[in-house]
PAVOLO-122101 format. One record per residue: x, y, z of N, C-alpha, C, O, CB in turn. Coordinates in Angstrom, 2 decimals. Each point is the difference from the previous one (the first is absolute). Glycine has a CB too. Layout:
<recs>
{{X Y Z} {X Y Z} {X Y Z} {X Y Z} {X Y Z}}
...
</recs>
This chain:
<recs>
{{116.05 228.72 50.16} {1.27 -0.33 -0.12} {0.96 0.53 -0.81} {-0.18 0.32 -1.18} {-0.77 -1.85 1.79}}
{{2.14 1.66 0.10} {0.77 0.98 -0.70} {0.67 -1.06 -1.18} {0.10 -1.21 -0.17} {0.42 3.14 2.44}}
{{-0.16 -0.76 -2.93} {0.72 -0.59 -1.61} {1.21 -0.42 0.18} {0.91 0.45 0.69} {-1.91 1.07 -2.13}}
{{0.93 -2.57 0.64} {1.16 -1.13 0.00} {0.53 0.03 -1.20} {-0.61 0.44 -0.97} {-0.35 -1.95 2.45}}
{{2.19 1.06 -1.53} {0.79 -0.18 -1.38} {-0.72 -1.12 -0.78} {-0.56 -0.85 0.69} {2.95 1.54 0.31}}
{{-2.44 -0.79 -2.22} {-0.86 -1.29 -0.60} {0.96 -1.12 0.28} {1.15 -0.04 0.43} {-2.52 1.24 -2.48}}
{{0.58 -2.00 1.71} {0.77 -1.30 -0.06} {-0.28 -0.82 -1.25} {-1.16 -0.10 -0.42} {1.10 0.06 2.90}}
{{1.04 -0.54 -3.07} {-0.26 -0.81 -1.11} {-0.63 -1.50 0.02} {-0.03 -0.43 1.16} {1.84 1.87 -1.76}}
{{-2.26 -2.24 -0.25} {-0.54 -1.02 -0.33} {0.44 -1.03 0.86} {-0.74 -0.78 0.60} {0.46 1.60 -2.69}}
{{1.53 -0.79 2.14} {0.77 -1.12 0.30} {-0.05 0.31 1.74} {-0.35 -0.92 0.74} {2.05 0.60 -3.36}}
{{-1.40 1.42 3.08} {-0.23 0.36 1.45} {-1.49 -0.14 0.45} {-0.20 -0.10 1.21} {2.16 1.71 -1.41}}
{{-2.72 -1.62 -0.41} {-1.60 -0.26 0.38} {-0.10 -1.45 0.16} {-0.75 -0.50 0.84} {-0.29 2.45 -2.20}}
{{1.75 -2.60 0.60} {-0.35 -1.54 -0.16} {0.71 -0.20 1.90} {-0.69 -0.47 0.91} {1.11 -0.41 -4.60}}
{{0.96 1.36 3.85} {0.17 -0.33 1.26} {-0.89 0.22 1.06} {-0.42 -0.79 0.86} {2.24 1.02 -1.63}}
{{-2.12 1.30 0.54} {-1.09 0.19 1.00} {-1.07 -0.72 0.41} {-0.46 -0.24 1.11} {1.03 1.84 -1.75}}
{{-0.87 -1.90 -0.41} {-1.45 -1.04 0.09} {0.39 -1.27 0.58} {-0.91 -0.51 0.65} {-0.23 1.36 -2.79}}
{{2.22 -1.52 2.10} {0.32 -0.92 1.01} {0.46 0.30 1.27} {-0.27 -0.79 0.90} {0.61 -0.24 -2.60}}
{{0.28 2.01 1.94} {0.06 0.36 1.47} {-1.47 0.48 0.60} {-0.15 -0.07 1.23} {2.75 0.82 -1.64}}
{{-3.57 -0.32 -0.30} {-1.32 0.22 0.33} {-0.89 -1.17 -0.04} {-0.96 0.08 0.76} {1.36 2.04 -1.51}}
{{-0.32 -2.92 0.21} {-0.61 -1.61 0.10} {0.58 -0.84 1.29} {-0.57 -0.96 0.52} {0.49 0.86 -3.30}}
{{1.14 0.57 3.11} {0.57 -0.39 1.24} {-0.31 0.55 1.22} {0.76 -0.24 0.94} {0.73 -0.21 -2.22}}
{{-2.31 1.04 1.42} {-0.51 1.05 0.76} {0.76 1.45 0.34} {-0.42 0.80 0.84} {-0.60 -2.87 -0.04}}
{{2.08 2.24 -1.51} {0.77 1.09 -0.12} {0.92 -0.01 0.70} {0.34 1.02 0.59} {-1.77 -0.01 -1.14}}
{{2.17 -2.29 0.71} {1.21 -0.21 0.41} {0.50 -1.29 -1.19} {-0.75 -0.73 -0.66} {0.21 1.65 3.58}}
{{1.87 -0.87 -2.91} {0.36 -1.21 -0.88} {1.74 0.07 0.23} {0.62 1.06 0.07} {-2.97 -0.91 -2.17}}
{{2.95 -1.54 2.20} {1.47 0.30 -0.31} {0.30 -0.81 -1.35} {-0.52 -0.98 -0.53} {1.27 1.30 3.19}}
{{0.22 0.44 -2.94} {0.82 -0.57 -1.38} {-0.20 -0.79 -0.49} {-0.42 0.15 -1.15} {1.66 0.36 1.56}}
{{-1.07 -1.84 0.12} {-0.46 -1.52 -0.19} {-1.36 -0.09 -0.50} {-0.21 -0.57 -1.07} {1.61 -0.16 2.91}}
{{-2.39 1.26 -1.15} {-1.50 -0.11 -0.47} {-0.21 0.91 -1.17} {-0.83 -0.35 -0.83} {-0.01 -0.14 3.18}}
{{1.49 1.63 -2.53} {-0.08 0.62 -1.27} {0.43 -0.93 -1.04} {-0.71 -0.07 -1.00} {1.05 2.22 1.99}}
{{0.81 -2.94 -0.90} {0.63 -0.44 -1.01} {-1.03 -1.42 -0.29} {-0.20 -0.44 -1.14} {2.90 1.67 1.81}}
{{-3.24 -1.81 0.53} {-0.88 -1.28 -0.33} {-1.12 0.34 -0.73} {-0.30 -0.78 -0.90} {0.90 -0.31 2.86}}
{{-1.49 2.36 -1.76} {-1.15 0.56 -0.50} {0.27 0.05 -1.56} {-0.82 -0.45 -0.80} {0.25 1.83 3.03}}
{{1.79 -0.80 -2.62} {0.36 0.58 -1.46} {0.10 -1.48 -0.80} {-0.45 -0.27 -1.11} {2.01 2.80 1.85}}
{{-0.71 -3.50 0.30} {-0.16 -1.28 -0.74} {-1.27 -0.66 -0.34} {-0.16 -0.63 -1.05} {2.06 0.41 2.02}}
{{-2.71 0.35 -0.14} {-1.13 -0.67 0.13} {-0.94 0.56 -1.17} {-0.93 -0.66 -0.47} {1.32 0.26 3.08}}
{{-0.03 1.74 -3.06} {-0.55 0.76 -1.19} {0.65 -0.64 -1.06} {-0.64 -0.09 -1.05} {0.24 2.29 2.08}}
{{1.46 -2.65 -0.99} {0.97 -0.34 -1.10} {0.56 1.14 -0.56} {0.02 0.24 -1.21} {-1.18 -2.16 0.69}}
{{1.65 2.69 1.48} {0.83 1.03 -0.75} {1.55 -0.27 0.56} {0.17 -0.29 1.18} {-2.30 2.24 -1.40}}
{{2.99 -1.87 -0.48} {1.25 -0.48 0.00} {1.07 1.39 0.26} {1.02 0.26 -0.64} {-1.89 -2.50 -1.06}}
{{0.35 2.90 2.67} {0.93 1.16 0.55} {1.00 -0.52 0.70} {-0.16 -0.91 0.82} {-1.49 2.45 -0.63}}
{{3.08 -0.82 -0.57} {0.98 -0.15 0.83} {-0.10 0.64 1.11} {-0.71 1.01 0.02} {1.82 -1.42 -1.61}}
{{-0.31 -0.11 2.97} {-0.01 0.46 1.16} {0.33 1.35 0.23} {-0.53 0.70 0.87} {0.87 -2.73 -0.47}}
{{0.81 2.49 -1.42} {0.46 1.37 -0.05} {-0.79 0.80 -0.47} {0.13 1.18 0.36} {1.71 -1.78 -0.51}}
{{-2.73 0.32 -0.63} {-1.20 0.72 -0.56} {-0.88 0.70 1.08} {-0.27 1.16 0.31} {0.27 -2.87 -2.17}}
{{-0.36 0.36 2.30} {-1.30 0.39 1.11} {0.83 0.85 1.05} {-0.51 1.00 0.50} {-1.20 -3.42 -0.65}}
{{2.61 2.13 0.37} {0.55 0.55 1.37} {0.35 1.66 -0.72} {0.04 0.85 0.89} {1.30 -3.61 0.57}}
{{-1.14 3.20 -2.60} {0.02 1.30 -0.46} {-1.34 0.63 0.15} {-0.26 1.02 0.64} {2.06 -1.62 -2.16}}
{{-2.59 -0.15 0.86} {-1.49 0.50 0.18} {-0.72 0.20 1.49} {-0.89 0.83 0.19} {0.73 -2.07 -2.43}}
{{0.66 0.38 3.23} {-0.76 0.42 1.35} {1.14 0.87 0.54} {-0.26 0.58 1.05} {-1.37 -2.81 -0.44}}
{{2.78 2.42 -1.09} {0.77 1.25 0.65} {-0.69 1.60 -0.63} {0.01 1.06 0.63} {2.56 -2.82 -0.51}}
{{-3.06 1.58 -1.30} {-0.58 1.12 -0.95} {-1.39 0.48 0.92} {-0.31 1.15 0.31} {1.25 -2.34 -3.01}}
{{-1.82 -0.33 3.11} {-1.24 0.63 0.74} {0.30 0.34 1.30} {-0.91 0.62 0.54} {-0.58 -1.85 -1.76}}
{{2.77 0.98 2.10} {0.29 0.48 1.15} {0.48 1.57 -0.18} {-0.28 0.85 0.85} {0.80 -3.35 -0.06}}
{{0.11 2.75 -1.79} {0.30 1.41 -0.26} {-1.11 0.68 -0.15} {-0.13 1.04 0.65} {2.03 -1.49 -1.61}}
{{-3.03 -0.01 0.00} {-1.10 0.69 -0.12} {-1.07 0.14 0.75} {-1.02 0.64 -0.26} {1.73 -1.02 -1.30}}
{{-0.33 -0.48 2.87} {-0.64 0.06 1.53} {-1.58 -0.65 -0.44} {-1.10 0.50 0.25} {2.61 2.09 0.99}}
{{-1.21 -3.79 -1.94} {-1.28 -0.80 -0.18} {0.39 -1.22 0.94} {-0.94 -0.56 0.57} {0.18 1.32 -3.21}}
{{1.68 -1.11 2.80} {0.67 -0.89 1.05} {1.15 0.41 1.01} {0.96 0.70 -0.32} {-1.58 -2.16 -1.41}}
{{0.44 1.01 2.78} {1.13 0.08 1.43} {0.51 -1.23 -0.22} {-0.69 -0.74 -0.70} {-0.47 2.10 2.69}}
{{2.50 -1.90 -1.45} {0.41 -0.82 0.54} {0.46 -0.35 1.02} {1.18 0.33 0.12} {-1.29 -0.16 -1.52}}
{{-0.49 -0.97 2.60} {0.25 -0.41 1.08} {1.12 -1.27 -0.02} {-0.21 -1.07 -0.56} {-2.18 2.09 1.13}}
{{3.56 -0.68 0.11} {1.15 -0.95 0.12} {-0.80 -0.88 1.30} {-0.59 0.44 0.99} {3.13 1.32 -1.88}}
{{-2.31 -3.19 0.44} {0.05 -1.10 0.95} {1.17 -0.91 0.02} {-0.10 -1.11 -0.51} {-2.15 1.24 0.28}}
{{3.36 0.27 0.81} {1.32 -0.90 -0.15} {0.46 0.70 -1.21} {0.14 1.20 -0.23} {-0.81 -3.68 1.24}}
{{0.97 1.03 -2.01} {0.32 0.09 -1.32} {-0.94 0.42 -0.96} {0.39 0.46 -1.07} {0.96 -1.96 1.68}}
{{-2.80 1.37 -0.29} {-0.97 -0.06 -0.77} {-0.62 1.49 -0.02} {-0.16 0.67 1.01} {-0.10 -3.26 -0.56}}
{{-0.05 2.98 -1.70} {-0.75 1.14 -0.09} {-1.83 -0.08 -0.57} {-0.40 -0.62 -0.98} {3.17 1.54 0.55}}
{{-3.47 -0.22 1.24} {-1.35 -0.67 -0.03} {-0.55 1.59 -0.83} {0.40 1.11 0.35} {-0.67 -3.29 2.38}}
{{-0.55 1.96 -3.70} {-0.27 1.16 -0.72} {-1.45 0.21 0.36} {-0.78 -0.92 -0.22} {2.53 0.57 -1.69}}
{{-2.21 1.48 2.44} {-1.00 0.57 0.54} {-0.76 1.29 -1.04} {0.53 1.05 -0.39} {0.83 -1.87 2.81}}
{{-2.46 0.42 -2.62} {-0.73 0.89 -0.70} {-0.36 1.28 0.60} {-0.50 -0.02 1.13} {-0.19 -1.84 -2.11}}
{{0.88 3.00 0.35} {-0.26 1.43 1.07} {-1.37 0.66 -0.55} {-0.28 1.15 0.34} {3.12 -0.43 0.06}}
{{-3.62 -1.40 -1.18} {-1.24 0.34 -0.20} {-0.86 -1.16 -0.48} {0.56 -0.82 -0.73} {0.29 3.05 0.35}}
{{-1.78 -2.36 0.61} {-1.21 -0.83 -0.31} {-0.27 -0.12 -1.68} {0.18 1.00 -0.69} {-1.24 -0.14 3.15}}
{{0.68 -1.97 -3.00} {-0.09 -0.08 -1.49} {-1.14 0.78 -0.35} {-0.03 0.72 -1.00} {1.05 -2.94 0.79}}
{{-2.07 2.08 1.08} {-1.04 0.63 -0.55} {0.38 1.87 0.40} {-0.75 0.79 -0.57} {-1.19 -3.43 0.92}}
{{2.75 3.08 0.31} {0.16 1.26 0.16} {0.87 0.57 -1.59} {-0.26 1.01 -0.64} {0.23 -1.40 3.75}}
{{1.09 -0.67 -3.40} {0.71 0.06 -1.18} {-0.97 0.33 -1.40} {0.07 0.92 -0.81} {1.66 -2.64 2.12}}
{{-2.59 0.64 -1.24} {-1.07 -0.19 -1.14} {-0.35 1.46 -0.11} {0.50 0.74 -0.85} {-1.55 -3.27 1.34}}
{{0.12 2.93 0.46} {-0.82 1.12 0.35} {0.76 1.30 -0.48} {-0.60 0.88 -0.61} {-0.45 -2.17 2.67}}
{{2.56 1.38 -1.72} {0.70 1.08 -0.46} {0.39 0.03 -1.69} {0.02 1.09 -0.56} {0.83 -1.12 3.13}}
{{-0.54 -1.20 -3.32} {0.21 -0.12 -1.16} {-1.53 0.01 -0.56} {-0.10 0.38 -1.16} {2.53 -1.57 1.46}}
{{-3.46 0.88 0.28} {-1.56 0.24 -0.99} {-0.11 1.38 0.08} {-0.40 0.45 -1.07} {-1.14 -2.59 1.62}}
{{1.78 3.22 0.51} {0.06 1.16 -0.03} {0.66 0.68 -1.24} {-0.52 0.78 -0.80} {0.36 -1.19 3.11}}
{{1.66 -0.15 -2.26} {0.88 0.89 -0.84} {-0.44 -0.68 -1.57} {0.07 0.62 -1.06} {2.25 -0.08 3.13}}
{{-2.61 -1.46 -1.97} {-0.54 -0.56 -1.61} {-1.08 1.04 -0.63} {0.05 0.61 -1.07} {0.11 -3.36 1.81}}
{{-1.12 2.76 0.26} {-1.22 0.97 -0.14} {0.27 1.60 -0.48} {-0.56 0.67 -0.87} {-0.41 -2.23 2.83}}
{{2.13 1.91 -0.95} {0.34 1.50 -0.44} {0.69 -0.02 -1.28} {-0.34 0.73 -0.92} {0.59 0.08 3.24}}
{{0.84 -1.75 -2.40} {0.81 0.05 -1.27} {-0.91 -0.27 -1.31} {-0.01 0.82 -0.92} {2.11 -1.66 2.31}}
{{-2.76 -0.22 -1.41} {-0.59 -0.34 -1.09} {-1.66 0.74 -0.39} {-0.42 0.42 -1.08} {2.09 -2.69 1.64}}
{{-2.11 2.24 0.35} {-1.69 0.79 0.08} {0.25 1.16 0.66} {-1.08 0.36 0.46} {-0.50 -2.35 -0.18}}
{{2.49 2.81 0.03} {-0.31 1.33 0.66} {-0.68 0.17 1.13} {-0.38 1.08 0.42} {0.43 -0.53 -2.29}}
{{-0.23 -1.71 2.43} {-0.74 -0.10 1.42} {-1.25 -0.41 0.12} {-0.71 -0.08 1.00} {1.88 1.64 -0.49}}
{{-1.44 -1.86 -1.90} {-1.66 -0.21 -0.42} {-0.62 -1.55 0.08} {-0.30 -0.57 -1.05} {0.70 2.60 -0.74}}
{{-0.56 -2.62 2.98} {-0.49 -1.40 0.09} {-1.06 -0.20 -0.78} {-0.16 -1.20 -0.21} {0.88 0.98 2.26}}
{{-1.70 1.07 -2.68} {-1.22 -0.37 -0.87} {0.71 -0.44 -1.22} {-0.45 -0.95 -0.64} {-1.37 2.64 1.56}}
{{2.98 -1.05 -1.31} {0.47 -0.26 -1.24} {0.78 -1.39 0.03} {0.09 -0.69 -1.02} {-0.03 3.26 0.55}}
{{0.52 -2.97 1.76} {0.78 -1.16 -0.20} {-1.38 -1.09 0.13} {-0.06 -0.97 -0.76} {2.84 1.88 1.87}}
{{-3.69 -0.69 -0.26} {-1.14 -1.39 -0.05} {-0.52 0.26 -1.34} {0.04 -1.08 -0.59} {-0.97 0.77 3.22}}
{{0.55 1.03 -3.23} {-0.37 0.36 -1.71} {0.90 -0.94 -0.70} {-0.53 -0.88 -0.69} {0.00 3.58 0.79}}
{{1.75 -2.65 -0.04} {0.84 -0.59 -0.87} {0.17 -1.40 0.58} {0.27 -0.84 -0.86} {0.87 3.04 0.10}}
{{-1.24 -2.67 2.06} {-0.20 -1.51 0.11} {-1.32 -0.79 -0.20} {-0.13 -1.22 -0.07} {1.82 1.69 1.51}}
{{-2.70 0.54 -1.54} {-1.32 -0.42 -0.68} {0.36 -0.54 -1.61} {-0.10 -1.16 -0.41} {-1.39 3.12 1.99}}
{{1.90 -0.89 -2.26} {-0.39 0.16 -1.37} {1.14 -1.41 -0.60} {-0.21 -0.71 -0.98} {-0.58 4.03 0.91}}
{{2.07 -3.40 1.08} {0.51 -1.28 -0.48} {-0.23 -1.37 0.81} {0.90 -0.82 0.16} {0.74 2.38 -1.10}}
{{-2.93 -1.72 1.43} {-0.34 -1.02 0.75} {0.73 -0.60 0.82} {0.14 -1.22 0.08} {-1.23 1.08 -1.48}}
{{1.67 1.07 2.14} {0.98 -0.69 1.33} {-0.90 -0.10 1.33} {0.31 -0.53 1.07} {2.09 1.74 -1.96}}
{{-3.54 -0.58 0.56} {-1.06 -0.43 1.44} {-0.78 -0.67 -0.39} {-0.62 0.13 -1.06} {0.55 1.56 2.27}}
{{-0.06 -2.80 -0.16} {-1.25 -1.23 -0.42} {-1.10 0.69 0.84} {0.29 0.99 0.68} {1.13 -3.65 -0.91}}
{{-2.76 2.13 0.19} {-1.18 0.36 0.54} {0.59 -0.04 1.40} {0.05 0.95 0.77} {-1.94 -1.84 -2.52}}
{{2.38 -0.46 1.99} {0.46 0.12 1.80} {0.64 1.06 0.46} {-0.27 0.51 1.09} {0.63 -2.62 -1.02}}
{{0.67 2.60 -0.98} {0.77 1.25 0.49} {-0.79 1.17 0.40} {0.09 0.62 1.06} {1.61 -1.31 -2.50}}
{{-2.72 0.98 0.17} {-0.85 0.98 0.25} {-0.99 -0.13 1.10} {-0.59 0.97 0.47} {0.99 -0.60 -2.66}}
{{-0.58 -1.71 2.63} {-0.98 -0.14 1.31} {0.69 0.66 1.36} {-0.45 0.86 0.76} {-0.56 -3.27 -1.78}}
{{2.22 1.75 1.04} {1.23 0.18 0.78} {-0.06 1.45 0.54} {-0.33 0.34 1.14} {1.72 -2.06 -2.57}}
{{-0.84 2.82 0.00} {-0.06 1.08 0.09} {-1.02 0.89 0.47} {0.24 1.10 0.49} {1.05 -1.82 -1.78}}
{{-2.49 0.21 1.15} {-1.66 0.45 0.15} {0.36 -0.30 1.54} {0.56 0.96 0.53} {-2.50 -1.75 -3.00}}
{{1.80 -0.09 3.12} {-0.24 -0.36 1.36} {1.10 1.15 0.46} {-0.40 1.09 0.40} {-0.42 -4.01 -0.41}}
{{2.04 2.66 -0.06} {1.38 1.11 0.37} {-0.79 1.16 0.18} {-0.33 0.39 1.12} {2.46 -1.23 -2.62}}
{{-2.43 1.39 0.47} {-0.51 1.29 -0.41} {-1.32 0.49 1.23} {-0.07 1.15 0.43} {0.76 -1.86 -3.40}}
{{-1.50 -0.23 3.34} {-1.30 -0.19 0.55} {0.35 0.17 1.51} {-0.79 0.61 0.72} {-0.28 -2.25 -2.65}}
{{2.44 1.03 2.55} {0.58 -0.06 0.95} {0.63 1.15 0.49} {0.63 0.06 1.06} {-0.61 -2.04 -1.67}}
{{-0.25 3.17 -0.43} {1.13 1.35 -0.01} {1.15 -0.12 0.04} {0.66 0.90 0.52} {-1.83 0.09 0.40}}
{{2.00 -2.50 -1.63} {1.42 0.05 -0.42} {0.54 -0.72 1.12} {1.22 -0.17 0.07} {-1.10 2.38 -1.42}}
{{-0.86 -2.62 2.19} {0.53 -1.02 1.29} {-0.08 -1.46 -0.40} {-1.07 -0.61 0.01} {0.17 2.22 1.83}}
{{2.24 -2.25 -2.25} {-0.17 -1.58 -0.30} {0.25 -1.04 1.33} {-0.11 -1.22 -0.14} {1.03 1.83 -2.42}}
</recs>
């Protein structure tokens, strides 16, 4: 995946809303989802974040008359994968073993997590 501009936590919240709707959402649906999460964001703030996501090529806009439909330009899994790689490189110098060691030391992985990792490893990394 090509390198994209970083997105803020607020922009990521909006992307998650779009992804949760199959990668497409109208402005009204975004506002409804924020309200359901008890977030009281003003419409202009949301429009600003959506515009930034379009500029950063995370979203595209489809015009349907006067309606804008925001369309994700990448899958959530692809974004997560790229962010994981970036984190691993920045924090652990690309050493995944150090990351796993840190997670184990902090009790961040359950026995079920470890079993899932073992099964994933045995399948050759195919999930």
